[in-house]
ChimeraX commands (.cxc) that place a marker at each C-alpha (Angstrom):
marker #1 position 67.72,45.29,-26.78 radius 0.5
marker #1 position 65.57,46.90,-28.62 radius 0.5
marker #1 position 62.40,45.55,-30.78 radius 0.5
marker #1 position 61.62,47.28,-33.84 radius 0.5
marker #1 position 58.23,48.41,-34.50 radius 0.5
marker #1 position 57.99,46.20,-37.91 radius 0.5
marker #1 position 58.65,43.20,-35.68 radius 0.5
marker #1 position 55.57,43.79,-33.29 radius 0.5
marker #1 position 53.28,44.50,-35.91 radius 0.5
marker #1 position 54.55,41.24,-37.70 radius 0.5
marker #1 position 53.78,39.18,-34.31 radius 0.5
marker #1 position 50.53,40.81,-33.42 radius 0.5
marker #1 position 49.39,40.01,-36.97 radius 0.5
marker #1 position 50.33,36.06,-36.36 radius 0.5
marker #1 position 48.60,36.33,-33.14 radius 0.5
marker #1 position 45.34,37.57,-34.72 radius 0.5
marker #1 position 45.40,34.89,-37.25 radius 0.5
marker #1 position 45.94,32.07,-34.63 radius 0.5
marker #1 position 43.04,33.17,-32.97 radius 0.5
marker #1 position 40.95,33.24,-35.88 radius 0.5
marker #1 position 41.96,29.72,-36.60 radius 0.5
marker #1 position 41.20,28.49,-33.27 radius 0.5
marker #1 position 37.84,30.20,-33.38 radius 0.5
marker #1 position 36.90,28.55,-37.15 radius 0.5
marker #1 position 37.99,24.80,-35.57 radius 0.5
marker #1 position 35.79,25.64,-32.54 radius 0.5
marker #1 position 32.52,26.59,-34.80 radius 0.5
marker #1 position 33.31,23.52,-37.08 radius 0.5
marker #1 position 33.48,21.40,-33.86 radius 0.5
marker #1 position 30.30,22.55,-32.61 radius 0.5
marker #1 position 28.35,22.05,-35.92 radius 0.5
marker #1 position 29.64,18.83,-36.70 radius 0.5
marker #1 position 28.61,17.72,-32.96 radius 0.5
marker #1 position 25.39,19.11,-33.57 radius 0.5
marker #1 position 24.89,17.31,-37.13 radius 0.5
marker #1 position 25.97,13.91,-35.40 radius 0.5
marker #1 position 23.45,14.27,-32.50 radius 0.5
marker #1 position 20.92,15.05,-34.98 radius 0.5
marker #1 position 21.64,12.13,-37.20 radius 0.5
marker #1 position 21.87,9.87,-34.09 radius 0.5
marker #1 position 18.38,10.97,-32.96 radius 0.5
marker #1 position 16.92,10.61,-36.31 radius 0.5
marker #1 position 18.12,6.94,-36.68 radius 0.5
marker #1 position 17.17,6.15,-32.83 radius 0.5
marker #1 position 13.64,7.40,-34.20 radius 0.5
marker #1 position 13.69,5.37,-37.31 radius 0.5
marker #1 position 14.68,2.43,-35.36 radius 0.5
marker #1 position 11.79,2.90,-33.15 radius 0.5
marker #1 position 9.35,3.24,-35.60 radius 0.5
marker #1 position 10.31,0.18,-37.18 radius 0.5
marker #1 position 10.50,-1.73,-33.98 radius 0.5
marker #1 position 6.88,-0.63,-33.26 radius 0.5
marker #1 position 5.42,-1.23,-37.01 radius 0.5
marker #1 position 4.30,-4.59,-37.19 radius 0.5
marker #1 position 6.06,-7.23,-39.98 radius 0.5
marker #1 position 4.80,-10.07,-41.83 radius 0.5
marker #1 position 5.38,-13.35,-40.19 radius 0.5
marker #1 position 7.67,-15.48,-41.50 radius 0.5
marker #1 position 6.19,-18.39,-43.33 radius 0.5
marker #1 position 7.79,-21.31,-41.58 radius 0.5
marker #1 position 6.28,-19.58,-38.12 radius 0.5
marker #1 position 2.58,-18.96,-39.32 radius 0.5
marker #1 position 1.07,-22.23,-37.95 radius 0.5
marker #1 position 2.63,-22.14,-34.28 radius 0.5
marker #1 position 1.87,-18.21,-34.31 radius 0.5
marker #1 position -1.81,-19.08,-35.41 radius 0.5
marker #1 position -2.15,-21.53,-32.67 radius 0.5
marker #1 position -0.91,-19.00,-30.33 radius 0.5
marker #1 position -2.97,-15.93,-31.62 radius 0.5
marker #1 position -5.98,-18.26,-31.33 radius 0.5
marker #1 position -5.55,-19.20,-27.52 radius 0.5
marker #1 position -5.24,-15.45,-27.00 radius 0.5
marker #1 position -8.49,-14.40,-28.70 radius 0.5
marker #1 position -10.16,-17.58,-26.79 radius 0.5
marker #1 position -8.80,-15.83,-23.60 radius 0.5
marker #1 position -10.03,-12.41,-24.58 radius 0.5
marker #1 position -13.52,-13.97,-25.44 radius 0.5
marker #1 position -13.75,-15.41,-21.82 radius 0.5
marker #1 position -12.72,-12.56,-20.33 radius 0.5
marker #1 position -15.44,-10.07,-21.67 radius 0.5
marker #1 position -18.08,-12.68,-20.92 radius 0.5
marker #1 position -17.06,-13.22,-17.29 radius 0.5
marker #1 position -16.81,-9.44,-16.35 radius 0.5
marker #1 position -19.00,-10.18,-13.36 radius 0.5
marker #1 position -18.22,-6.89,-11.44 radius 0.5
marker #1 position -20.08,-5.17,-14.08 radius 0.5
marker #1 position -22.66,-7.55,-14.36 radius 0.5
marker #1 position -23.45,-7.15,-10.72 radius 0.5
marker #1 position -23.61,-3.46,-10.83 radius 0.5
marker #1 position -25.75,-3.51,-14.15 radius 0.5
marker #1 position -28.21,-5.55,-12.21 radius 0.5
marker #1 position -27.96,-3.58,-8.99 radius 0.5
marker #1 position -27.67,-0.30,-9.84 radius 0.5
marker #1 position -31.82,-0.02,-10.93 radius 0.5
marker #1 position -32.53,-1.41,-7.93 radius 0.5
marker #1 position -30.40,0.88,-5.68 radius 0.5
marker #1 position -31.84,3.95,-7.74 radius 0.5
marker #1 position -35.51,2.87,-6.81 radius 0.5
marker #1 position -34.48,2.65,-3.00 radius 0.5
marker #1 position -32.86,6.43,-3.36 radius 0.5
marker #1 position -35.99,7.74,-4.93 radius 0.5
marker #1 position -38.07,6.29,-1.66 radius 0.5
marker #1 position -35.64,7.37,0.90 radius 0.5
marker #1 position -35.32,10.86,-0.99 radius 0.5
marker #1 position -39.24,10.90,-0.06 radius 0.5
marker #1 position -39.05,9.95,3.18 radius 0.5
marker #1 position -36.30,12.58,3.98 radius 0.5
marker #1 position -38.27,15.00,2.59 radius 0.5
marker #1 position -41.19,14.08,4.65 radius 0.5
marker #1 position -39.36,14.26,7.92 radius 0.5
marker #1 position -37.44,17.23,7.22 radius 0.5
marker #1 position -40.69,19.34,6.70 radius 0.5
marker #1 position -41.80,18.15,9.98 radius 0.5
marker #1 position -40.42,18.47,13.69 radius 0.5
marker #1 position -37.70,16.18,13.71 radius 0.5
marker #1 position -35.58,15.12,16.72 radius 0.5
marker #1 position -31.90,14.92,16.81 radius 0.5
marker #1 position -32.03,11.14,17.37 radius 0.5
marker #1 position -34.63,10.65,14.26 radius 0.5
marker #1 position -32.17,12.55,11.81 radius 0.5
marker #1 position -29.01,10.60,12.97 radius 0.5
marker #1 position -30.69,7.70,12.16 radius 0.5
marker #1 position -31.77,8.85,8.71 radius 0.5
marker #1 position -28.08,9.59,8.07 radius 0.5
marker #1 position -26.96,6.05,9.39 radius 0.5
marker #1 position -29.62,4.40,6.97 radius 0.5
marker #1 position -28.56,6.91,3.99 radius 0.5
marker #1 position -24.78,5.72,4.37 radius 0.5
marker #1 position -25.66,2.04,4.81 radius 0.5
marker #1 position -27.88,2.16,1.54 radius 0.5
marker #1 position -25.20,3.33,-0.46 radius 0.5
marker #1 position -22.36,2.05,0.87 radius 0.5
marker #1 position -20.93,0.15,-2.21 radius 0.5
marker #1 position -21.40,3.29,-4.69 radius 0.5
marker #1 position -17.59,4.52,-4.17 radius 0.5
marker #1 position -16.34,0.75,-5.31 radius 0.5
marker #1 position -18.70,0.51,-7.77 radius 0.5
marker #1 position -17.23,3.62,-9.43 radius 0.5
marker #1 position -14.04,2.45,-9.12 radius 0.5
marker #1 position -14.55,-0.83,-10.58 radius 0.5
marker #1 position -16.30,0.72,-13.58 radius 0.5
marker #1 position -13.30,2.89,-14.18 radius 0.5
marker #1 position -10.81,0.05,-13.73 radius 0.5
marker #1 position -12.66,-2.11,-16.01 radius 0.5
marker #1 position -12.75,0.71,-18.51 radius 0.5
marker #1 position -8.75,0.93,-18.40 radius 0.5
marker #1 position -8.57,-2.87,-19.00 radius 0.5
marker #1 position -11.10,-2.79,-22.12 radius 0.5
marker #1 position -8.75,-0.16,-23.78 radius 0.5
marker #1 position -5.66,-2.27,-23.12 radius 0.5
marker #1 position -7.59,-5.29,-24.45 radius 0.5
marker #1 position -8.13,-3.36,-27.61 radius 0.5
marker #1 position -4.92,-2.46,-28.19 radius 0.5
marker #1 position -3.84,-5.90,-28.03 radius 0.5
marker #1 position -6.55,-6.83,-30.26 radius 0.5
marker #1 position -5.53,-4.05,-32.94 radius 0.5
marker #1 position -1.74,-5.24,-33.00 radius 0.5
marker #1 position -2.67,-8.70,-33.47 radius 0.5
marker #1 position -5.56,-7.90,-36.24 radius 0.5
marker #1 position -2.72,-5.33,-37.95 radius 0.5
marker #1 position 0.12,-8.34,-37.88 radius 0.5
marker #1 position -2.13,-10.90,-39.46 radius 0.5
marker #1 position -3.31,-8.52,-41.87 radius 0.5
marker #1 position 0.07,-7.48,-43.14 radius 0.5
marker #1 position 0.97,-11.72,-43.29 radius 0.5
marker #1 position -2.19,-12.12,-45.54 radius 0.5
marker #1 position -1.03,-9.56,-47.50 radius 0.5
marker #1 position 2.16,-10.86,-48.01 radius 0.5
marker #1 position 0.85,-14.60,-48.66 radius 0.5
marker #1 position -1.46,-13.38,-51.25 radius 0.5
marker #1 position 1.49,-12.11,-53.14 radius 0.5
marker #1 position 2.29,-15.73,-53.87 radius 0.5
marker #1 position 1.31,-17.52,-57.15 radius 0.5
marker #1 position -0.67,-20.06,-55.36 radius 0.5
marker #1 position -0.69,-19.35,-51.55 radius 0.5
marker #1 position -1.69,-22.54,-49.55 radius 0.5
marker #1 position -5.44,-22.31,-48.88 radius 0.5
marker #1 position -5.61,-24.03,-45.41 radius 0.5
marker #1 position -3.17,-21.30,-44.11 radius 0.5
marker #1 position -5.31,-18.59,-45.77 radius 0.5
marker #1 position -8.43,-19.63,-44.11 radius 0.5
marker #1 position -6.41,-19.69,-40.65 radius 0.5
marker #1 position -5.40,-16.32,-41.03 radius 0.5
marker #1 position -8.87,-15.14,-42.25 radius 0.5
marker #1 position -10.44,-16.68,-39.27 radius 0.5
marker #1 position -7.69,-14.88,-36.77 radius 0.5
marker #1 position -8.67,-11.54,-38.53 radius 0.5
marker #1 position -12.17,-11.77,-38.39 radius 0.5
marker #1 position -12.34,-13.18,-34.78 radius 0.5
marker #1 position -9.99,-10.37,-33.99 radius 0.5
marker #1 position -12.63,-7.80,-35.58 radius 0.5
marker #1 position -15.45,-9.42,-33.94 radius 0.5
marker #1 position -14.08,-9.11,-30.42 radius 0.5
marker #1 position -12.74,-5.63,-31.01 radius 0.5
marker #1 position -16.76,-4.82,-31.82 radius 0.5
marker #1 position -17.73,-6.74,-28.47 radius 0.5
marker #1 position -15.09,-4.98,-26.10 radius 0.5
marker #1 position -15.76,-1.45,-27.38 radius 0.5
marker #1 position -19.68,-2.19,-26.58 radius 0.5
marker #1 position -18.60,-3.20,-23.22 radius 0.5
marker #1 position -16.33,-0.31,-22.54 radius 0.5
marker #1 position -19.32,1.93,-23.70 radius 0.5
marker #1 position -21.19,0.15,-21.20 radius 0.5
marker #1 position -18.77,0.33,-18.22 radius 0.5
marker #1 position -18.43,4.30,-18.75 radius 0.5
marker #1 position -22.38,4.86,-19.10 radius 0.5
marker #1 position -22.66,2.79,-15.77 radius 0.5
marker #1 position -19.94,4.89,-14.12 radius 0.5
marker #1 position -21.82,8.13,-15.04 radius 0.5
marker #1 position -25.01,6.71,-13.76 radius 0.5
marker #1 position -23.48,5.69,-10.61 radius 0.5
marker #1 position -21.69,9.39,-9.82 radius 0.5
marker #1 position -24.93,10.40,-10.73 radius 0.5
marker #1 position -26.77,8.52,-7.28 radius 0.5
marker #1 position -23.57,9.89,-5.54 radius 0.5
marker #1 position -24.49,13.37,-6.41 radius 0.5
marker #1 position -28.37,12.81,-5.11 radius 0.5
marker #1 position -26.82,10.88,-2.09 radius 0.5
marker #1 position -24.78,13.92,-1.30 radius 0.5
marker #1 position -27.42,16.32,-1.77 radius 0.5
marker #1 position -29.61,14.45,0.49 radius 0.5
marker #1 position -26.83,14.49,3.28 radius 0.5
marker #1 position -26.21,17.85,3.16 radius 0.5
marker #1 position -29.96,18.72,3.48 radius 0.5
marker #1 position -29.99,16.42,6.40 radius 0.5
marker #1 position -26.97,18.24,8.14 radius 0.5
marker #1 position -28.61,21.68,7.20 radius 0.5
marker #1 position -31.94,20.35,8.96 radius 0.5
marker #1 position -30.08,18.93,12.07 radius 0.5
marker #1 position -28.26,22.56,12.31 radius 0.5
marker #1 position -31.74,24.17,12.43 radius 0.5
marker #1 position -33.09,21.98,15.02 radius 0.5
marker #1 position -30.11,22.49,17.40 radius 0.5
marker #1 position -30.26,26.57,16.93 radius 0.5
marker #1 position -33.91,26.06,17.77 radius 0.5
marker #1 position -33.31,24.56,21.03 radius 0.5
marker #1 position -31.40,27.33,22.17 radius 0.5
marker #1 position -33.86,30.07,20.97 radius 0.5
marker #1 position -35.12,32.34,24.02 radius 0.5
marker #1 position -38.78,32.55,24.54 radius 0.5
marker #1 position -38.79,34.16,27.58 radius 0.5
marker #1 position -36.62,36.69,29.27 radius 0.5
marker #1 position -34.09,35.41,31.60 radius 0.5
marker #1 position -34.11,35.48,35.09 radius 0.5
marker #1 position -30.97,37.79,35.60 radius 0.5
marker #1 position -33.02,40.31,33.42 radius 0.5
marker #1 position -35.41,43.05,34.45 radius 0.5
marker #1 position -37.80,42.03,32.16 radius 0.5
marker #1 position -38.39,38.64,34.12 radius 0.5
marker #1 position -38.98,40.26,37.43 radius 0.5
marker #1 position -41.51,42.90,35.91 radius 0.5
marker #1 position -43.29,40.24,34.05 radius 0.5
marker #1 position -43.10,38.26,37.27 radius 0.5
marker #1 position -44.56,41.10,39.64 radius 0.5
marker #1 position -47.61,41.68,36.87 radius 0.5
marker #1 position -48.55,38.08,37.20 radius 0.5
marker #1 position -48.86,38.23,41.10 radius 0.5
marker #1 position -50.43,41.44,40.97 radius 0.5
marker #1 position -53.16,39.91,38.54 radius 0.5
marker #1 position -53.62,36.86,41.08 radius 0.5
marker #1 position -53.80,39.04,43.94 radius 0.5
marker #1 position -56.66,40.94,41.96 radius 0.5
marker #1 position -58.40,37.79,41.46 radius 0.5
marker #1 position -57.76,36.20,44.54 radius 0.5
marker #1 position -59.53,39.06,46.46 radius 0.5
marker #1 position -62.18,40.66,44.41 radius 0.5
marker #1 position -65.83,40.67,44.93 radius 0.5
marker #1 position -66.25,37.59,42.80 radius 0.5
marker #1 position -63.91,35.29,44.92 radius 0.5
marker #1 position -65.32,36.79,48.22 radius 0.5
marker #1 position -69.04,35.56,47.49 radius 0.5
marker #1 position -67.40,32.23,45.96 radius 0.5
marker #1 position -68.04,29.18,48.01 radius 0.5
marker #1 position -64.31,28.87,48.42 radius 0.5
marker #1 position -63.54,29.09,52.39 radius 0.5
marker #1 position -61.71,32.13,54.09 radius 0.5
marker #1 position -59.11,29.56,55.28 radius 0.5
marker #1 position -58.40,28.54,51.65 radius 0.5
marker #1 position -58.07,31.96,50.33 radius 0.5
marker #1 position -55.85,32.86,53.09 radius 0.5
marker #1 position -53.36,30.08,52.60 radius 0.5
marker #1 position -53.23,30.86,48.61 radius 0.5
marker #1 position -52.90,34.70,49.34 radius 0.5
marker #1 position -49.98,34.25,51.76 radius 0.5
marker #1 position -48.51,31.81,49.51 radius 0.5
marker #1 position -48.29,34.18,46.48 radius 0.5
marker #1 position -47.58,37.22,48.73 radius 0.5
marker link #1:1,2 radius 0.2
marker link #1:2,3 radius 0.2
marker link #1:3,4 radius 0.2
marker link #1:4,5 radius 0.2
marker link #1:5,6 radius 0.2
marker link #1:6,7 radius 0.2
marker link #1:7,8 radius 0.2
marker link #1:8,9 radius 0.2
marker link #1:9,10 radius 0.2
marker link #1:10,11 radius 0.2
marker link #1:11,12 radius 0.2
marker link #1:12,13 radius 0.2
marker link #1:13,14 radius 0.2
marker link #1:14,15 radius 0.2
marker link #1:15,16 radius 0.2
marker link #1:16,17 radius 0.2
marker link #1:17,18 radius 0.2
marker link #1:18,19 radius 0.2
marker link #1:19,20 radius 0.2
marker link #1:20,21 radius 0.2
marker link #1:21,22 radius 0.2
marker link #1:22,23 radius 0.2
marker link #1:23,24 radius 0.2
marker link #1:24,25 radius 0.2
marker link #1:25,26 radius 0.2
marker link #1:26,27 radius 0.2
marker link #1:27,28 radius 0.2
marker link #1:28,29 radius 0.2
marker link #1:29,30 radius 0.2
marker link #1:30,31 radius 0.2
marker link #1:31,32 radius 0.2
marker link #1:32,33 radius 0.2
marker link #1:33,34 radius 0.2
marker link #1:34,35 radius 0.2
marker link #1:35,36 radius 0.2
marker link #1:36,37 radius 0.2
marker link #1:37,38 radius 0.2
marker link #1:38,39 radius 0.2
marker link #1:39,40 radius 0.2
marker link #1:40,41 radius 0.2
marker link #1:41,42 radius 0.2
marker link #1:42,43 radius 0.2
marker link #1:43,44 radius 0.2
marker link #1:44,45 radius 0.2
marker link #1:45,46 radius 0.2
marker link #1:46,47 radius 0.2
marker link #1:47,48 radius 0.2
marker link #1:48,49 radius 0.2
marker link #1:49,50 radius 0.2
marker link #1:50,51 radius 0.2
marker link #1:51,52 radius 0.2
marker link #1:52,53 radius 0.2
marker link #1:53,54 radius 0.2
marker link #1:54,55 radius 0.2
marker link #1:55,56 radius 0.2
marker link #1:56,57 radius 0.2
marker link #1:57,58 radius 0.2
marker link #1:58,59 radius 0.2
marker link #1:59,60 radius 0.2
marker link #1:60,61 radius 0.2
marker link #1:61,62 radius 0.2
marker link #1:62,63 radius 0.2
marker link #1:63,64 radius 0.2
marker link #1:64,65 radius 0.2
marker link #1:65,66 radius 0.2
marker link #1:66,67 radius 0.2
marker link #1:67,68 radius 0.2
marker link #1:68,69 radius 0.2
marker link #1:69,70 radius 0.2
marker link #1:70,71 radius 0.2
marker link #1:71,72 radius 0.2
marker link #1:72,73 radius 0.2
marker link #1:73,74 radius 0.2
marker link #1:74,75 radius 0.2
marker link #1:75,76 radius 0.2
marker link #1:76,77 radius 0.2
marker link #1:77,78 radius 0.2
marker link #1:78,79 radius 0.2
marker link #1:79,80 radius 0.2
marker link #1:80,81 radius 0.2
marker link #1:81,82 radius 0.2
marker link #1:82,83 radius 0.2
marker link #1:83,84 radius 0.2
marker link #1:84,85 radius 0.2
marker link #1:85,86 radius 0.2
marker link #1:86,87 radius 0.2
marker link #1:87,88 radius 0.2
marker link #1:88,89 radius 0.2
marker link #1:89,90 radius 0.2
marker link #1:90,91 radius 0.2
marker link #1:91,92 radius 0.2
marker link #1:92,93 radius 0.2
marker link #1:93,94 radius 0.2
marker link #1:94,95 radius 0.2
marker link #1:95,96 radius 0.2
marker link #1:96,97 radius 0.2
marker link #1:97,98 radius 0.2
marker link #1:98,99 radius 0.2
marker link #1:99,100 radius 0.2
marker link #1:100,101 radius 0.2
marker link #1:101,102 radius 0.2
marker link #1:102,103 radius 0.2
marker link #1:103,104 radius 0.2
marker link #1:104,105 radius 0.2
marker link #1:105,106 radius 0.2
marker link #1:106,107 radius 0.2
marker link #1:107,108 radius 0.2
marker link #1:108,109 radius 0.2
marker link #1:109,110 radius 0.2
marker link #1:110,111 radius 0.2
marker link #1:111,112 radius 0.2
marker link #1:112,113 radius 0.2
marker link #1:113,114 radius 0.2
marker link #1:114,115 radius 0.2
marker link #1:115,116 radius 0.2
marker link #1:116,117 radius 0.2
marker link #1:117,118 radius 0.2
marker link #1:118,119 radius 0.2
marker link #1:119,120 radius 0.2
marker link #1:120,121 radius 0.2
marker link #1:121,122 radius 0.2
marker link #1:122,123 radius 0.2
marker link #1:123,124 radius 0.2
marker link #1:124,125 radius 0.2
marker link #1:125,126 radius 0.2
marker link #1:126,127 radius 0.2
marker link #1:127,128 radius 0.2
marker link #1:128,129 radius 0.2
marker link #1:129,130 radius 0.2
marker link #1:130,131 radius 0.2
marker link #1:131,132 radius 0.2
marker link #1:132,133 radius 0.2
marker link #1:133,134 radius 0.2
marker link #1:134,135 radius 0.2
marker link #1:135,136 radius 0.2
marker link #1:136,137 radius 0.2
marker link #1:137,138 radius 0.2
marker link #1:138,139 radius 0.2
marker link #1:139,140 radius 0.2
marker link #1:140,141 radius 0.2
marker link #1:141,142 radius 0.2
marker link #1:142,143 radius 0.2
marker link #1:143,144 radius 0.2
marker link #1:144,145 radius 0.2
marker link #1:145,146 radius 0.2
marker link #1:146,147 radius 0.2
marker link #1:147,148 radius 0.2
marker link #1:148,149 radius 0.2
marker link #1:149,150 radius 0.2
marker link #1:150,151 radius 0.2
marker link #1:151,152 radius 0.2
marker link #1:152,153 radius 0.2
marker link #1:153,154 radius 0.2
marker link #1:154,155 radius 0.2
marker link #1:155,156 radius 0.2
marker link #1:156,157 radius 0.2
marker link #1:157,158 radius 0.2
marker link #1:158,159 radius 0.2
marker link #1:159,160 radius 0.2
marker link #1:160,161 radius 0.2
marker link #1:161,162 radius 0.2
marker link #1:162,163 radius 0.2
marker link #1:163,164 radius 0.2
marker link #1:164,165 radius 0.2
marker link #1:165,166 radius 0.2
marker link #1:166,167 radius 0.2
marker link #1:167,168 radius 0.2
marker link #1:168,169 radius 0.2
marker link #1:169,170 radius 0.2
marker link #1:170,171 radius 0.2
marker link #1:171,172 radius 0.2
marker link #1:172,173 radius 0.2
marker link #1:173,174 radius 0.2
marker link #1:174,175 radius 0.2
marker link #1:175,176 radius 0.2
marker link #1:176,177 radius 0.2
marker link #1:177,178 radius 0.2
marker link #1:178,179 radius 0.2
marker link #1:179,180 radius 0.2
marker link #1:180,181 radius 0.2
marker link #1:181,182 radius 0.2
marker link #1:182,183 radius 0.2
marker link #1:183,184 radius 0.2
marker link #1:184,185 radius 0.2
marker link #1:185,186 radius 0.2
marker link #1:186,187 radius 0.2
marker link #1:187,188 radius 0.2
marker link #1:188,189 radius 0.2
marker link #1:189,190 radius 0.2
marker link #1:190,191 radius 0.2
marker link #1:191,192 radius 0.2
marker link #1:192,193 radius 0.2
marker link #1:193,194 radius 0.2
marker link #1:194,195 radius 0.2
marker link #1:195,196 radius 0.2
marker link #1:196,197 radius 0.2
marker link #1:197,198 radius 0.2
marker link #1:198,199 radius 0.2
marker link #1:199,200 radius 0.2
marker link #1:200,201 radius 0.2
marker link #1:201,202 radius 0.2
marker link #1:202,203 radius 0.2
marker link #1:203,204 radius 0.2
marker link #1:204,205 radius 0.2
marker link #1:205,206 radius 0.2
marker link #1:206,207 radius 0.2
marker link #1:207,208 radius 0.2
marker link #1:208,209 radius 0.2
marker link #1:209,210 radius 0.2
marker link #1:210,211 radius 0.2
marker link #1:211,212 radius 0.2
marker link #1:212,213 radius 0.2
marker link #1:213,214 radius 0.2
marker link #1:214,215 radius 0.2
marker link #1:215,216 radius 0.2
marker link #1:216,217 radius 0.2
marker link #1:217,218 radius 0.2
marker link #1:218,219 radius 0.2
marker link #1:219,220 radius 0.2
marker link #1:220,221 radius 0.2
marker link #1:221,222 radius 0.2
marker link #1:222,223 radius 0.2
marker link #1:223,224 radius 0.2
marker link #1:224,225 radius 0.2
marker link #1:225,226 radius 0.2
marker link #1:226,227 radius 0.2
marker link #1:227,228 radius 0.2
marker link #1:228,229 radius 0.2
marker link #1:229,230 radius 0.2
marker link #1:230,231 radius 0.2
marker link #1:231,232 radius 0.2
marker link #1:232,233 radius 0.2
marker link #1:233,234 radius 0.2
marker link #1:234,235 radius 0.2
marker link #1:235,236 radius 0.2
marker link #1:236,237 radius 0.2
marker link #1:237,238 radius 0.2
marker link #1:238,239 radius 0.2
marker link #1:239,240 radius 0.2
marker link #1:240,241 radius 0.2
marker link #1:241,242 radius 0.2
marker link #1:242,243 radius 0.2
marker link #1:243,244 radius 0.2
marker link #1:244,245 radius 0.2
marker link #1:245,246 radius 0.2
marker link #1:246,247 radius 0.2
marker link #1:247,248 radius 0.2
marker link #1:248,249 radius 0.2
marker link #1:249,250 radius 0.2
marker link #1:250,251 radius 0.2
marker link #1:251,252 radius 0.2
marker link #1:252,253 radius 0.2
marker link #1:253,254 radius 0.2
marker link #1:254,255 radius 0.2
marker link #1:255,256 radius 0.2
marker link #1:256,257 radius 0.2
marker link #1:257,258 radius 0.2
marker link #1:258,259 radius 0.2
marker link #1:259,260 radius 0.2
marker link #1:260,261 radius 0.2
marker link #1:261,262 radius 0.2
marker link #1:262,263 radius 0.2
marker link #1:263,264 radius 0.2
marker link #1:264,265 radius 0.2
marker link #1:265,266 radius 0.2
marker link #1:266,267 radius 0.2
marker link #1:267,268 radius 0.2
marker link #1:268,269 radius 0.2
marker link #1:269,270 radius 0.2
marker link #1:270,271 radius 0.2
marker link #1:271,272 radius 0.2
marker link #1:272,273 radius 0.2
marker link #1:273,274 radius 0.2
marker link #1:274,275 radius 0.2
marker link #1:275,276 radius 0.2
marker link #1:276,277 radius 0.2
marker link #1:277,278 radius 0.2
marker link #1:278,279 radius 0.2
marker link #1:279,280 radius 0.2
marker link #1:280,281 radius 0.2
marker link #1:281,282 radius 0.2
marker link #1:282,283 radius 0.2
marker link #1:283,284 radius 0.2
marker link #1:284,285 radius 0.2
marker link #1:285,286 radius 0.2
marker link #1:286,287 radius 0.2
view
């Protein structure tokens, strides 16, 4: 069976058309999927923004939520005034700084002399005992600074939420004055607490910086002590005379023996009051 050239050309043309049509459908599907994904992402972002943005409190819930907000603000106030760890570090750090200053002077005085290894070890132990609380203080202050930041975030949300609610109520022709007064007090107390917490947070960070500075001074002092101890150890093994297995030792010894012989048998010794028997004994010992 023979296939005409015309028929082959027609089949080839149909195949090309079909392939082009499939390609167009694929491109349309990809573009459509991308558009849907972008639209869904935009909807999710919009929903997240709407969820995060505070909305006015419904009027029937204002009294109940105002009571809850007042209780929360009271807890924040008690928390700020009761930061015992912060107060402890604030009181103890100046005293410890004075003690470190005195210990630095003592360390410098001992290091300039001829300290023994035992005295250096005792001094290093005293340093570690004196400053053993510094790492805990630094960590506690860092934790307090983070907690203060969390408190500030919650207070800002409270203030923003009630500010929006107040603005909504002020749109009324005659808003209830008692409710307005309650809301304004919540907003005012929230703002005051934020100022107090910001001041406490700044104090915590400042104390943390001072603690780190004292740690650096302690580190330098301990480093100096270790260097001094190493120097003392090295001095213990410094050779101040020839070893007995070296020729210089025997040469030096022989010179000393000759010198003693010369002294013992000089004319000066022969005219002395020393008895001949004593000279004989001494000389025989040396020889």
